[in-house]
Structures are given as structure tokens and as C-alpha cells.
VOZA-390381 format. One record per residue (C-alpha): residue number from 1; residue in one letter; chain; z, y, x. Coordinates in pm, whole numbers, m for minus. Each point is the difference from the previous one (the first is absolute). Example, Ala and Ser with C-alpha at 12.3 -4.5 7.8 and 13.67 -1.06 7.14 Angstrom:
// residues 2
   num   residuo   cadena       up    north     east
     1         A        A      780     m450     1230
     2         S        A      m66      344      137
// end
This chain:
// residues 481
   num   residuo   cadena       up    north     east
     1         M        A      m10      m10      m17
     2         G        A       88      240      309
     3         T        A     m280      m55      175
     4         Y        A     m225       18     m348
     5         V        A      185      397      m54
     6         T        A      m94       66      355
     7         I        A     m370      m44      m11
     8         T        A        6      155     m370
     9         T        A      204      296      121
    10         M        A     m241       70      285
    11         A        A     m272       m9     m204
    12         T        A      121      183     m196
    13         A        A      104      275      244
    14         L        A     m412      m49       95
    15         A        A     m165       92     m306
    16         G        A      243      280      m87
    17         L        A      m62      217      286
    18         G        A      295      162       m9
    19         I        A      m49      182     m329
    20         G        A      344     m137     m140
    21         R        A      164      245      221
    22         S        A     m235      231       25
    23         G        A      m84       84     m327
    24         V        A      407       71      m30
    25         R        A      m36      284      249
    26         Q        A     m271      100     m160
    27         I        A       87       15     m370
    28         A        A      320      137      125
    29         E        A     m153      293       80
    30         A        A     m218       72     m229
    31         A        A      311      m35     m207
    32         G        A      168      288      222
    33         T        A     m286      225      m63
    34         G        A       38      m28     m409
    35         D        A     m351       m7      m77
    36         S        A      m16     m292     m232
    37         T        A     m386      m16       m8
    38         K        A       41      m56      387
    39         V        A      312     m271      m58
    40         A        A     m220     m154     m239
    41         R        A     m351      m59      222
    42         S        A      240     m188      305
    43         I        A      100     m212     m264
    44         V        A     m314     m115     m155
    45         A        A     m172      m54      344
    46         L        A      329     m175      138
    47         R        A      m68     m233     m303
    48         R        A     m336      m62       42
    49         T        A       m7      m56      366
    50         A        A      328     m235      m48
    51         I        A     m228     m195     m199
    52         I        A     m322        1      167
    53         L        A      178      m73      364
    54         G        A      194     m318     m156
    55         A        A     m327     m131     m159
    56         I        A     m127       m6      332
    57         G        A      284     m121      197
    58         A        A       24     m289     m259
    59         V        A     m345      m94       40
    60         F        A       28        2      381
    61         L        A      318     m240       m8
    62         L        A     m170     m249     m210
    63         L        A     m278      m37      238
    64         L        A      198      m63      273
    65         S        A      267     m208     m208
    66         R        A     m143     m291      276
    67         S        A        1      150      323
    68         I        A      344      131      m84
    69         S        A      138     m321      m43
    70         N        A     m159     m132      265
    71         V        A      142      224      250
    72         T        A      390        4     m185
    73         F        A        8     m420      m91
    74         K        A     m283     m138      217
    75         S        A     m121     m127     m312
    76         P        A     m224       80     m279
    77         H        A      242     m136     m299
    78         Y        A      192      357      m63
    79         A        A     m351      170      m48
    80         L        A      m21        1     m368
    81         P        A      422      128      m56
    82         I        A     m137      272      208
    83         A        A     m319       72     m159
    84         V        A      223        9     m346
    85         L        A      240      217      171
    86         A        A     m270      273       47
    87         A        A       67       47     m362
    88         T        A      307      171      151
    89         V        A     m165      255      252
    90         F        A     m170      202     m299
    91         I        A      286       26     m195
    92         G        A      252       49      250
    93         T        A     m258      303      121
    94         V        A      m36      128     m328
    95         S        A      399      m13      m87
    96         A        A       59      227      386
    97         G        A     m214      244     m142
    98         Q        A      226      m14     m371
    99         T        A      324       12      189
   100         A        A     m176      321      238
   101         V        A      m53      173     m314
   102         V        A      375      m21     m137
   103         L        A      135       59      390
   104         G        A     m188      322       69
   105         M        A       93      127     m334
   106         R        A      335      m59      146
   107         R        A      127     m223     m341
   108         I        A      274     m132      241
   109         A        A      155     m142     m316
   110         D        A     m340     m179     m181
   111         L        A      m33     m175      387
   112         S        A      366     m138       37
   113         R        A      m56      m98     m404
   114         L        A     m359     m139      130
   115         N        A      175     m177      261
   116         V        A      257     m179     m171
   117         L        A     m234     m120     m281
   118         T        A     m215     m158      223
   119         G        A      284     m140      213
   120         L        A      121     m144     m380
   121         L        A     m289     m114     m132
   122         S        A     m154     m167      306
   123         T        A      321     m163       m9
   124         L        A      m50     m138     m352
   125         V        A     m324     m125      127
   126         A        A       91     m154      268
   127         I        A      277     m247      m88
   128         P        A     m211     m163     m268
   129         L        A     m309      m67      235
   130         V        A      250     m140      222
   131         F        A      175     m253     m204
   132         W        A     m330      m74     m148
   133         L        A     m235      m40      297
   134         G        A      251      m35      280
   135         Q        A     m201      120      362
   136         R        A     m364      m14     m197
   137         A        A      190      298     m196
   138         I        A      m77      244      322
   139         V        A     m338      133      m87
   140         P        A       88       93     m357
   141         F        A      262      145       14
   142         L        A     m161      239      270
   143         V        A     m264       57     m229
   144         G        A      254       63     m339
   145         L        A      217      270      273
   146         S        A     m313      184       29
   147         L        A      m64       29     m368
   148         V        A      332       56      m21
   149         T        A        7      294      215
   150         I        A     m311      130     m143
   151         L        A       57       m3     m338
   152         C        A      368      206      113
   153         S        A     m180      236      207
   154         W        A     m265       96     m239
   155         W        A      323       27     m285
   156         Y        A      167      265      192
   157         A        A     m346      185      129
   158         R        A     m105        1     m343
   159         K        A      333      292      m37
   160         V        A     m168      203      248
   161         R        A     m196      264     m251
   162         V        A     m305      139      111
   163         Q        A     m347      155     m200
   164         S        A     m282     m253      164
   165         P        A     m227      256      150
   166         K        A     m380      m79       50
   167         M        A      m77     m119      316
   168         S        A     m330     m147      138
   169         W        A       22     m288      262
   170         R        A      m63      306      271
   171         G        A      289      141      m97
   172         T        A      187     m295       59
   173         W        A     m162      m71      298
   174         T        A      142      343      130
   175         E        A      341       11     m149
   176         C        A       44     m351      172
   177         H        A     m152       43      327
   178         G        A      324      195       83
   179         M        A      218     m282      m88
   180         L        A     m202     m237      182
   181         K        A        4      221      316
   182         I        A      382       47       m2
   183         G        A       71     m375     m132
   184         M        A     m191     m133      356
   185         A        A      342       40      111
   186         F        A      222     m168     m297
   187         L        A     m306     m285       45
   188         V        A       73      m83      379
   189         N        A      374      m30      m93
   190         G        A      m92     m183     m262
   191         V        A     m220     m259      143
   192         L        A      168       30      325
   193         L        A      302     m155     m170
   194         A        A     m167     m232     m176
   195         L        A     m178     m136      245
   196         V        A      317      m26      239
   197         A        A      146     m206     m245
   198         Y        A     m284     m228      m25
   199         I        A      m78      m33      338
   200         I        A      404     m109       55
   201         R        A      m20     m255     m321
   202         V        A     m295     m141      193
   203         L        A      184        0      326
   204         I        A      283     m187     m165
   205         I        A     m219     m221     m198
   206         R        A     m206     m128      269
   207         G        A      301      m32      214
   208         L        A      248      m73     m192
   209         G        A     m134     m155     m305
   210         V        A       22      148     m341
   211         E        A      353     m111      m69
   212         A        A       76      254      316
   213         A        A     m132      242     m211
   214         G        A      190      m59     m255
   215         Q        A      284       56      147
   216         Y        A     m160      331       90
   217         Q        A     m108      126     m267
   218         A        A      371      m79     m164
   219         A        A      198      168      273
   220         F        A     m222      328       14
   221         T        A       16       17     m389
   222         M        A      321      m32      m37
   223         A        A       65      235      285
   224         G        A     m228      299     m123
   225         L        A      129      m67     m397
   226         Y        A      202      285      m24
   227         V        A      m78      194      341
   228         G        A     m342       36     m206
   229         F        A      166       94     m327
   230         V        A      191      306      150
   231         Q        A     m308      124      223
   232         Q        A     m222      m14     m306
   233         A        A      276      179     m205
   234         A        A       69      235      264
   235         G        A     m324       61      120
   236         A        A     m227       60     m349
   237         D        A       39      341        0
   238         F        A       71       67      423
   239         F        A     m398       29       84
   240         P        A      m90      295     m230
   241         R        A      306      148       70
   242         L        A      m48       11      359
   243         T        A     m322      105       m3
   244         A        A       65      304     m191
   245         V        A      227       90      327
   246         A        A     m232     m102      249
   247         G        A      m56      337      137
   248         N        A      388       93       22
   249         H        A      126     m227      275
   250         V        A      351      109      m75
   251         S        A      m29     m134     m390
   252         F        A     m201     m264       75
   253         N        A      221     m167      319
   254         R        A      318       66     m247
   255         L        A     m203     m191     m272
   256         V        A      m31     m294      224
   257         N        A      348      m10      118
   258         E        A      116      m15     m357
   259         Q        A     m220     m265     m102
   260         S        A      109     m198      282
   261         E        A      379       67     m107
   262         V        A      m42      m99     m335
   263         A        A     m206     m280      102
   264         L        A      273     m132      224
   265         L        A      277       55     m218
   266         L        A     m148     m199     m320
   267         V        A     m162     m268      281
   268         G        A      339      m61      235
   269         P        A      257     m235     m263
   270         G        A     m351     m192     m103
   271         I        A      m60      m41      391
   272         L        A      388     m175       37
   273         L        A       m6     m182     m350
   274         T        A     m401     m168      124
   275         L        A      159     m124      389
   276         A        A      336     m122     m136
   277         F        A     m100     m166     m348
   278         A        A     m362     m137      143
   279         P        A      103     m334      m19
   280         L        A       67       23     m362
   281         L        A     m314      233      m61
   282         I        A     m249     m281      147
   283         Y        A      149     m304     m223
   284         V        A       58      195     m318
   285         F        A     m352      107      m42
   286         Y        A     m183     m238      245
   287         G        A      193     m295       69
   288         T        A      177     m215      291
   289         S        A     m342     m124       80
   290         F        A      m21      350      145
   291         K        A      282       32      261
   292         P        A     m176       91      284
   293         A        A      m82      318     m194
   294         I        A      309      135       32
   295         A        A       63       62      365
   296         L        A     m390      177      m51
   297         L        A      185      192     m298
   298         R        A      237      143      220
   299         C        A     m236      154      268
   300         F        A     m243      127     m285
   301         A        A      321      197     m148
   302         L        A       48      147      330
   303         G        A     m332      123       48
   304         S        A      m22      150     m315
   305         L        A      258      209       49
   306         L        A     m265      113      277
   307         G        A     m194       65     m297
   308         V        A      212      211     m165
   309         M        A      m25      202      260
   310         Y        A     m336       15      126
   311         S        A     m102       45     m381
   312         P        A       64      390      m72
   313         I        A     m141      141      336
   314         G        A     m258     m308      m60
   315         Y        A     m144      290     m242
   316         V        A      m67      292      256
   317         L        A     m303      m33      116
   318         L        A     m183      m94     m344
   319         A        A      214      325     m119
   320         K        A     m119      191      285
   321         G        A     m395     m131      m69
   322         L        A      m13     m149      323
   323         S        A     m201     m306     m104
   324         S        A     m168      m60      286
   325         L        A      316        0      201
   326         F        A      210     m258     m290
   327         I        A     m332     m249       36
   328         C        A       61       13      389
   329         S        A      335      m68      m28
   330         E        A       15     m256     m245
   331         I        A     m263     m198      169
   332         L        A      221       39      325
   333         S        A      361     m105     m195
   334         N        A     m157     m313     m210
   335         A        A     m233     m110      349
   336         V        A      380        6      178
   337         Y        A      107     m176     m275
   338         V        A     m213     m317      m28
   339         G        A        5      m50      385
   340         L        A      409      m15      m40
   341         V        A      m99     m279     m227
   342         V        A     m209     m157      194
   343         V        A      233       m1      323
   344         G        A      299      m86     m297
   345         L        A     m160     m275     m151
   346         R        A     m132     m186      321
   347         C        A      398       59      157
   348         F        A      253      m17     m275
   349         G        A     m188     m182     m309
   350         L        A      m16      169     m343
   351         M        A      316      192      107
   352         G        A     m222      216      220
   353         T        A     m111      157     m299
   354         A        A      310      187      m84
   355         F        A       83       38      359
   356         A        A     m412      187       m2
   357         F        A       83      189     m367
   358         V        A      335      146      185
   359         G        A     m183      128      309
   360         S        A     m328      109     m196
   361         Y        A      239      216     m169
   362         V        A      164      130      340
   363         F        A     m347       82      135
   364         S        A     m116      191     m286
   365         L        A      343      217      m52
   366         A        A      m40      112      319
   367         L        A     m370       37      m20
   368         I        A       20      214     m311
   369         A        A      296      191      135
   370         F        A     m152      113      296
   371         V        A     m288      137     m157
   372         S        A      172      148     m245
   373         R        A      226      171      212
   374         K        A     m333      159      188
   375         L        A     m180       96     m314
   376         T        A      288      182     m216
   377         G        A      330      m23      226
   378         F        A      177     m260     m167
   379         R        A      318     m160       45
   380         W        A      225     m205     m185
   381         S        A      306      202     m183
   382         K        A      298      m83      207
   383         R        A      136     m149     m352
   384         N        A     m289     m251       31
   385         L        A       18     m118      329
   386         C        A      396      m56     m114
   387         Y        A      m91     m211     m314
   388         G        A     m296     m207      171
   389         S        A      277      m67      318
   390         F        A      289     m140     m258
   391         I        A     m276     m167     m197
   392         S        A     m114     m180      322
   393         A        A      287      m84      136
   394         G        A      178     m148     m293
   395         A        A     m390     m207      m74
   396         L        A       15     m116      367
   397         T        A      377     m108      m42
   398         V        A      m51     m218     m338
   399         L        A     m287     m133      169
   400         S        A      139      m53      347
   401         L        A      351     m172     m229
   402         S        A     m273     m218     m202
   403         Y        A      m30     m235      322
   404         F        A      402      m29       72
   405         V        A      172       23     m318
   406         S        A       17     m225     m359
   407         Q        A     m229      139     m258
   408         G        A      309       50     m231
   409         L        A      157      186      216
   410         L        A     m359      190       77
   411         A        A       m4       68     m354
   412         I        A      307      190        0
   413         I        A      m73      208      314
   414         G        A     m320      140     m150
   415         A        A       94       24     m372
   416         S        A      279      244      157
   417         G        A     m182      173      221
   418         A        A     m295       88     m276
   419         A        A      312       60     m200
   420         V        A      104      299      224
   421         L        A     m325      120      128
   422         G        A     m126      m29     m444
   423         L        A      378      244      m55
   424         F        A     m152      229      270
   425         S        A     m331       11      m96
   426         I        A       77       89     m389
   427         K        A      226      269      125
   428         R        A     m281      162      223
   429         L        A     m298      m67     m271
   430         L        A      241      168     m294
   431         V        A       45      297      234
   432         A        A     m367       13       41
   433         M        A      m67       m6     m413
   434         R        A      249      306      m46
   435         G        A     m173      127     m325
   436         T        A     m225     m262      m83
   437         R        A        1     m216     m333
   438         L        A       16     m278      232
   439         E        A      350      107      111
   440         A        A      120      m64     m363
   441         Y        A      m69     m401      m39
   442         I        A       98       m9      354
   443         I        A      328      147     m105
   444         R        A       57     m259     m255
   445         F        A       m8     m259      145
   446         S        A      199      108      328
   447         P        A      351        2       37
   448         P        A      191      344      m40
   449         W        A      170       m4      333
   450         L        A     m352      m64      188
   451         Y        A     m177      310     m220
   452         S        A      323      218      107
   453         S        A      m77      m64      299
   454         V        A     m310       53      m26
   455         S        A       80      380     m148
   456         K        A      169       95      295
   457         S        A     m262      m76      250
   458         S        A     m247      159     m206
   459         H        A      185      287      m18
   460         K        A       63       31      344
   461         L        A     m350      m73       91
   462         L        A      m97      304     m265
   463         Q        A      175      214      177
   464         E        A     m123      m27      318
   465         A        A     m295       22     m133
   466         D        A       64      316     m149
   467         S        A      141      155      357
   468         Q        A     m310     m133      144
   469         L        A     m187      214     m242
   470         M        A      216      298       17
   471         K        A      m23       33      387
   472         A        A     m404      m55      m15
   473         A        A      m10      262     m280
   474         N        A      231      233      254
   475         V        A     m272      m73      252
   476         S        A     m293       67     m187
   477         I        A      122      344     m123
   478         E        A       76       91      409
   479         K        A     m308      m78      133
   480         P        A     m251      m37     m261
   481         L        A     m326     m127       51
// end
């Protein structure tokens, strides 16, 4: 299943040419002008382009299904399932276009509902199929999942009310030309990610067998489940906001640091729990036959923490419009990742893929930090460096103890650390959300002593901010520009 998903993801990324992401930017820019006609033209052009590109991608995957089967599995017997999955390429490309409309109009609440509804309906489709067909349910499930996705995305995209403009196909090309140009950077990024995932699975299958690929898939999916959820939720509106202040380096760097802080606060407790309860997660969600995936999961979780630190700063080049530099950095980072996987498989077996995952993020993080510092003078704030160091130290401690103490004791230590870190995160987030609607909901579920301490902290922070503003005002009066 993981290999099929990788194939269709790569095909969908190639077919879409990055318009799912570049469309968000173009629609957001059009909405910012307040010109409803411009917004409508961008939406119509995006939908038409998505349909055409999706159809072309599906046809190509259908024609190449036998060759892909031979390359991936060393057998033509998987050609028919891959040919059937060509339908998901068309559906996925169209769905990406519809989701871009929702996100481009900054309907974040609708995007959240869309994701929840898609997950719920997909589960309701998957469970009966698996009970009925077993392993044969993989292809029907993936097709059903794509159908659920397109229905949900259509339902929420139709809520964006725009007047249908009279637009020729020449006008469509004029509108989509900008999307395709910007989309090339997103295309390269998406294709590289899918291609690297595909290459790694092929290397594992050919070197260690399909079962090893299953162990890898289980650990990789579980490690990225919570982290991916947080990154998607926190980053949904981040890129449009970052693009809007790309010319102001002070605001730009502040926004990246704020995003990093929120991500670390949200992810830290989950990382510690994943490390402490890795065996329970694997046994509950996969079974005892996936015991080798436990060590992989712990190492992938550590790498995911580095991924959380990388994610906000990874948007810097795209927000600045430096697509060529972004493409070069992505090619270099992914080349290093594949090289580390090849070496890791030879030296450490399947565990080498997890070591390579951590090593690739260390390299990528160092590279993007260096480039961002040269471009915008970016530095991580002292607070983020403190959080990152503290969470990393806690994660490394739990990971090290997993080799020396019993699972019960490790669970107690990990849960205690996650509880302390979770309370601290809640306090910091409450301070950040003073005066917002979300604050009221969190207060309802927070103990009184926690919120009272937060009120004192936030009051102190507000006093410090006021004094800094007064100093700045005095300076500006004494030395006017």
C-alpha cells in the first residue's frame, strides 16, 4: 500500500505542475486586491488547468503502468493495479485545485472541516473494505479515498461564491501562466519528495524484501502522524502571511520565529510520548509482527523534531520569490538524503534508513539556516534555541533510556516529561493568545491555578512591551527621521 501511494503521489505531483500551491498564492493575491472579477478569473483558470493536467497525468500513468511495475517490483503482475490507480491521479489533481480555492480565500475553518470530514469518511470506507477483501482492498480503498477527497473538497469549494466570468481558453492560459511559472518550484519540491520516497522503497524492497518495506512504512507513517497534523494546522495560513511581509526583514524574521515557537510548543510533548510509548503504538495500530518497526519509530520521531524546526524556515526562499535557489537547495538536500540511505542500508540494514532521515534533516537545517541568514539576517530567537535544546535533550534522554530500562519505567519517565512540557506549552500558548476567541475555549478546560499564573506572566510581558514602546517613542521624538 505504501508503495502504491508513493507511485500515485509522485504521478500526481508531476501532473499538477505545482498549481495546487501556486494557485493558493495567486488567489490570495487576487483576493487581497478586493477585485471580485480578478478572483473569479483566477479560480476558473485554476479549475480548468487542474482538469486538463489531471487527465494528462492519468493517461501517462496508465500507459506506463507495466514499466513502473517492472522497475518497482521486478514483475509485471502489478501493472493492472497501477493502471487502475491512474484514476486517483486525475481525481487528486482536481481535488488539489479545489482545496487551493478554499485556502487561497483563507477559509481556514472550512479547510479544517474538510480535512476532518475527509478523514472520517475515508475511515468509514476503509474498514468495511479491509474486513471484506483483506489485502485485495488496497486498490479499491485508494480509489475510494480519492473519491471521498474530491467530494469533500468540492463541497467546501462551492461555498466560495464568485460570478462566473466569460473567459476564453486564451484568457485561461494568460491566467494560468503565472501559476505554472511559480508552480515550478512547488513542482520540483513535490516531485523530489515523492521521487525520494519511491527510490527509498525500491532500495528497501530490492535489498531487504517487501516485508522490510512494510516495517519502514509503518514506522515512518506513525512518526509523522502527529507532527504532520501540527505542521498542517499551524502552517495553513503561514505561507500567505509570510509572503505579504517578504519585503520587511524584521517582520519576516519575527514571523518565522513565532511560527517556530508555536510548532515546538505543540510538538514537544507528542514527541516524548511517541518515544516512550513506541511499542504500544506499533502493537495497537499494526500488530506484534511489526516489532522491528519500534526502533525505527523512535529514530524517525527524533528526526521529525528536526523537521518541525526546519519547516517554518523552509518557506523563506519561496516567500522571497527565489524559486531557483529553492530548487537547488532541495535537490542538494534530497541528494544527500538518498546518499545517506544507500550507505545506511549497507552498514546498518533497515535501521540505516532512520539514521539517514535524522542526518538529512541535520544537513538541511544547517543549509537553510545559513542561506536565510545571508538573505534576511535571520537568527533563531533565544527562546526558540532554549525550547529546541530543552526538547531535544529530553527526547535524546528518553531514547537513550529505552535501551537500559524496562518499558514500564520508560513509559512513566516519558509521560512525566511530556506532562511537564505540556503544562509549560499551555502556559506559553495562553500568553500568546490573550484576547482571542480561542483563549476562552482553553480556559474552560484549564485548571484555575494554571490560568492565574498565566495571567501574571502575560501581565508582566505586556508591561515589558509597553516600556519598550515608550522608549521607542522617546527615541523617535528626540531623533526624528
